[in-house]
C-alpha positions in Angstrom: 25.4 -16.2 20.7 26.5 -12.9 19.5 29.2 -10.5 20.7 28.1 -7.3 22.4 29.5 -4.2 20.7 31.6 -2.3 23.3 30.0 1.0 22.6 26.5 -0.5 22.8 27.3 -2.0 26.2 28.4 1.4 27.5 25.4 1.5 29.8 27.2 -0.9 32.2 30.8 0.4 31.7 31.2 4.1 31.6 30.6 7.2 33.8 28.6 9.8 31.9 29.4 13.5 32.0 26.6 15.8 33.2 25.5 18.0 30.4 23.1 21.0 31.0 21.3 22.3 28.0 18.8 25.2 28.2 15.4 23.8 29.1 16.7 20.2 29.7 18.9 18.8 32.4 20.6 15.6 31.2 21.5 13.7 34.3 24.4 11.2 34.3 24.2 7.5 34.8 26.2 6.9 38.0 29.0 4.4 37.9 30.7 3.9 41.3 33.6 1.7 42.1 34.7 -1.4 40.1 32.6 -4.0 38.4 30.3 -5.7 40.9 27.5 -8.2 41.1 24.6 -9.0 38.8 21.7 -6.9 37.6 18.2 -8.5 37.4 15.5 -6.7 35.5 12.0 -8.2 35.4 8.5 -8.6 36.9 8.0 -10.0 40.3 6.2 -13.3 39.8 5.7 -14.3 43.4 6.6 -13.4 47.0 8.5 -15.2 49.8 11.4 -12.8 49.6 10.8 -11.8 46.0 11.0 -14.1 42.9 12.1 -12.4 39.7 13.1 -14.2 36.5 13.2 -17.6 38.3 15.6 -16.3 41.0 15.0 -15.9 44.7 16.1 -12.5 46.0 16.6 -12.1 49.7 16.7 -8.8 51.7 16.4 -7.7 55.4 12.8 -6.8 56.6 13.5 -3.1 56.5 15.4 -3.1 53.2 14.7 0.3 51.4 13.5 0.4 47.8 13.7 3.4 45.6 10.6 3.9 43.4 9.1 5.9 40.6 6.5 7.1 43.2 8.9 7.6 46.2 10.8 5.5 48.7 9.2 2.4 50.2 10.2 -0.9 51.9 11.0 -4.1 50.0 8.3 -5.9 52.1 5.7 -3.8 50.3 6.6 -5.1 46.8 3.8 -7.0 45.0 3.6 -9.6 42.2 3.3 -7.8 38.8 5.6 -4.9 39.8 8.7 -4.3 37.7 12.0 -4.2 39.5 15.6 -3.4 38.8 17.9 -5.3 41.3 21.6 -5.3 41.9 22.5 -8.5 43.8 25.3 -10.9 44.7 24.9 -14.7 44.6 25.1 -16.7 47.9 24.6 -20.4 47.5 21.3 -20.9 45.6 19.9 -17.4 46.2 20.6 -13.8 45.7 21.2 -11.1 48.3 20.0 -7.7 47.2 22.4 -4.8 47.3 19.8 -2.4 45.9 16.2 -2.7 44.6 14.4 -0.1 42.5 10.7 -0.4 41.5 10.3 1.1 38.0 7.0 2.2 36.3 8.0 2.6 32.7 5.1 4.8 32.0 3.5 7.4 34.3 1.1 10.1 33.2 -2.5 11.1 32.3 -4.3 8.2 30.5 -6.6 8.3 27.5 -9.4 5.7 27.4 -10.4 4.7 23.9 -13.9 3.5 22.8 -12.5 0.0 22.2 -11.5 -0.2 25.9 -7.8 0.3 25.2 -5.5 2.7 27.1 -2.8 5.1 26.0 -0.5 7.4 27.9 1.1 10.3 26.0 0.3 8.6 22.8 1.9 5.3 23.8 -0.3 2.2 23.6 -0.7 0.1 26.7 -1.4 -3.7 26.2 -3.7 -4.9 29.0 -3.8 -8.7 29.3 -5.8 -11.2 31.4 -2.8 -11.2 33.8 -2.5 -7.5 34.3 -2.9 -6.6 38.0 -5.1 -3.5 38.8 -4.3 -2.1 42.2 -7.6 -1.6 44.1 -9.8 -0.9 41.0 -11.3 -2.5 37.9 -10.8 -1.4 34.3 -14.5 -0.7 34.2 -14.2 1.7 37.2 -12.6 4.4 35.1 -13.6 6.1 31.9 -12.7 9.7 32.3 -9.7 10.9 30.3 -7.0 12.5 32.3 -6.9 10.0 35.1 -3.2 9.5 36.0 -1.8 6.0 36.0 1.5 4.4 36.8 2.1 1.4 34.6 4.6 -1.4 35.4 5.5 -3.9 32.7 7.9 -4.6 29.8 8.3 -3.1 26.4 7.7 -4.9 23.1 9.0 -2.2 20.8 6.7 0.8 21.2 4.0 -1.0 23.2 4.1 -1.5 26.9 2.8 -4.9 28.0 1.2 -3.9 31.4 1.8 -6.2 34.4 0.6 -3.8 37.1 -1.5 -0.6 37.0 -2.2 1.8 39.8 -4.2 5.0 40.0 -2.2 8.0 41.2 -2.9 11.6 41.9 -1.9 14.1 39.2 1.8 14.9 39.3 3.8 17.9 38.3 5.6 15.8 35.7 5.0 12.6 33.7 7.7 10.2 32.7 8.7 7.3 30.4 11.6 4.8 30.7 12.4 2.8 27.6 15.1 2.1 25.0 16.5 4.8 22.7 16.8 4.3 19.0 17.7 7.7 17.7 15.6 10.1 15.7 13.4 8.8 12.9 13.2 10.1 9.3 11.1 13.0 10.4 13.7 13.9 13.0 11.3 12.9 15.8 12.6 11.1 18.9 10.4 8.4 20.5 11.3 6.8 23.8 9.2 3.6 23.9 5.9 4.8 22.3 6.2 8.4 23.6 7.1 11.2 21.3 9.6 13.4 23.2 10.0 17.1 22.4 13.1 19.0 23.3 15.2 15.8 23.4 18.8 16.8 23.7 20.7 13.9 25.2 23.9 14.4 23.3 25.7 11.3 24.6 22.8 8.8 24.2 23.7 5.7 22.2 21.5 3.2 20.4 20.0 0.7 22.8 20.6 2.9 25.9 17.7 2.9 28.4 16.5 6.5 28.8 14.2 8.0 31.4 12.5 11.3 30.4 10.7 13.4 32.9 8.6 16.4 31.7 5.4 18.0 30.8 2.8 15.7 29.2 0.6 16.6 26.2 -1.7 14.7 23.9 1.0 13.5 21.5 3.8 12.9 23.9 6.1 14.6 26.4 8.1 17.8 26.5 11.5 16.9 28.2 12.7 18.6 31.3 15.3 16.0 32.6 16.8 13.1 30.7 18.6 10.2 32.5 20.5 7.3 31.1 20.6 3.8 32.5 19.0 1.5 35.0 21.9 0.6 37.4 24.0 2.5 39.9 27.1 0.3 39.5 29.1 -1.4 36.8 27.9 -5.0 36.5 29.4 -8.2 35.4 26.2 -9.5 33.9 22.4 -9.0 33.8 19.4 -11.3 33.7 16.6 -9.6 31.7 13.1 -10.6 30.9 12.0 -9.0 27.6 11.5 -9.0 23.9 14.3 -8.8 21.3 14.3 -6.2 18.5 15.0 -7.3 14.9 18.4 -6.4 13.6 18.6 -3.2 11.7 20.6 -2.6 8.5 23.9 -2.6 10.5 23.0 -5.8 12.4 22.3 -4.0 15.6 19.6 -5.4 18.0 18.7 -5.2 21.7 16.5 -6.6 24.4 14.0 -3.8 24.7 14.4 -1.9 28.0 17.7 -3.7 28.9 20.3 -1.0 27.9 22.3 -3.7 26.2 22.8 -4.4 22.5 24.6 -6.7 20.1 25.3 -7.1 16.5 24.5 -10.2 14.4 27.2 -11.6 12.1 24.7 -12.2 9.3 22.4 -9.2 8.4 19.5 -11.5 7.4 19.3 -13.1 10.8 15.9 -13.0 12.4 15.5 -12.7 16.2 12.8 -14.7 18.1 9.9 -12.3 18.4 8.3 -13.7 21.5 8.9 -13.0 25.2 12.0 -14.5 26.7 14.6 -14.6 29.4 18.1 -13.3 28.4 21.5 -13.4 30.0 23.8 -10.5 29.2 27.4 -11.1 30.2 30.2 -8.4 30.2 33.6 -10.1 30.1 36.2 -11.1 27.6 33.5 -12.8 25.5 30.7 -10.3 25.9 27.4 -11.7 24.7 23.6 -11.8 24.8 22.2 -15.3 25.3 18.5 -16.1 25.0 18.0 -18.6 27.8 14.4 -19.7 27.3 11.2 -18.7 25.6 8.5 -17.4 28.0 4.8 -17.8 27.3 2.5 -14.8 27.6 0.2 -16.5 30.1 1.2 -15.9 33.7 0.4 -19.4 34.9 2.6 -21.1 32.2 5.3 -18.5 32.7 5.3 -19.0 36.4 5.7 -22.8 35.9 8.8 -22.3 33.9 10.4 -19.7 36.2 9.5 -21.7 39.3 11.4 -24.7 37.8 14.5 -22.6 37.6 14.1 -21.5 41.2 13.4 -25.0 42.6 16.2 -26.6 40.8 18.6 -23.8 41.7 19.5 -23.5 38.0 22.3 -21.0 37.4 21.0 -20.0 33.9 24.1 -18.1 32.7 25.8 -17.6 36.1 
């Protein structure tokens, strides 16, 4: 276990100031009230309420969900969709305070001769478990078809869990971890090159959502938003991939907004998919709970065992 650097964990602790820069509106990450509840970030693996990261999340029949594509009801959520949940524990299940469905990539797609897909230059990894909403991959071949992609990031590649066709929008968007500018002074969010990136307060490991005008190589930013959650949280349960520590020892769970520092710089992080507990208290830490296989059936078996046994994981 490693201690979370207090500045790297700022996503769940501070209220950001609103900064307006010509051409780009940098929106604050809201932080209302005191520290509350738990954040759960992951892919819906089954229904019956919803099951995410081996946890059962309950909600009223008409519970509202905010979404990348507009408001909807929680009853409309489907396996494969990516959700951000704020919840409180009641006995062996969770009661949702808020649910947000997030498509980490939304924009015009480019279909390559090798049958792969990219959006704004960012590669999409399609697996045998990727859900296509009401179409087959073979149904589309025209470049420029807009897609909304749910999934989780593995560095600069989005592992797609759910893909839907959408009508062309006025703006495209990407939601992923921020790692600063590269040697060429370019900023990438996920695998998307972002022009006009001026989020002055962004910290390494923050989750950033950029909305703007798409082009072949990336996205020209119009608004930049930090964070995933509305409230300050005691802890988070996140499905994802770990980055390797950099020269300072910094690493993160991609797409979590949380970061830590290893005590030994030659430490290697597990490079497979996993479930992670992130706790914000007197002993802040990121804890890798379990390795998760890439195949949906095997992953569901592991997560279902947590749910059936009422295992608290890190709670």
